[in-house]
N, C-alpha and C positions, 0 to 999 in steps of 0.2 A: 386043538391047540390054536390059540388065537395069535395075532400079530405080536402082542406084548410078550407072550411066552417065547415065541421064536426069537425075538430080539434079546431076551434074557439069555437064551442059549448061545447066541452069537457073541454077545458082549456081557459076560457075567460080572465084570467089575464096574460097569456103568451104573451110576445112580441118577435116575431121571429127575429133572428139575420140576418143582411144583409150579403150576401155572398161577400167576398172581390173580387173586380174586378181584372181580370188578367191584367198584365202589357201590354200596347199596344206595338206591335212590338216584343213581346217575342215569340221566336220560340220554339216549342216543341222538336226540334232536337238540337243536339250539333252542333254548328257552328264553322267554321274554317276560318283562314285568307286567305289561298290559294283558288283559284277558283276551282269549281267542273267542270270536263270536260264532255261535253255531245256530243257524236258522233254517227254516223249512219253507219251501216254495213249491208251486206247481208250475211246470212249464210244458206246454202242449198237452195238458191233461195228466201228466205223469209227475209223481212226487219226487223231489230231490232235496238233499240236505246240503247246505252251503256252509263252508267254514271260511271265515274272513278274519282279518286283523292279525294274521301271522306275518311277521316281517323278517323271516330268515332268508338265507340265500336260496337260489334256485335249486341247488342240490338237496337242501333240507326240505323244500317243498315237495320235490319229487319223491324223496324217501318217505316222508310222512304220508303222501298220497298213496304210494304203493303199499305201505304197511296197513293203512286203513282199509284199502280195497281187499287186501289179502285177509285181514282180520274178519271183515264182514262177508267176504265171498261175493262181492257185487262189483259192478263197473263204476267208473268215475273218471274224472280228469282234473288237470291243473291248468287254469287259464287266468291270466291277469291278476295274479296274486290272490286267487281264491281257489279253494278245493271244492269240487262238485262231486258228490256221491249220489248214485242212483238209489232212490228209495228214501223212506223216512226212518232214519237210524239215529236220531238225535241222542237218545238215551245211551245207546251203546257207544257212540262216538264220544260223548262227553265222559263216560266212564273210562274209555281207552285213553283219552287225552289226560284225564286227572291221574291215572296210574303212571303216566309218563312225565308227570311234573308240571303240566300246563295248568293255568287257571282259565276256566271256561265260563262264558256267559251265554245263557240261553235267551234267544230273542224270538218273540212270537209264541203263541200257544203253549 
């Protein structure tokens, strides 16, 4: 017997409200008109992917950085309005950003 069945036994006359569906295509991030720039560099011999050109609030930067790091399973940081991800994940990052409604421009290679 799960929690829903227990609640039905306690409150037989209660009709649960349906949760409103989220809008399709609605991104949890602030979107902008200009494309986000995704580029690759090597620093101290190690590859990194840099995302520039996003002009959202600090909270949006932090949320986007955290979601990208979780999605890729790698480390990274947010500094000076750029997102730095450890490793060369340009293709995966660009796909992730496009799925969330961003326009992305690839720079270099």
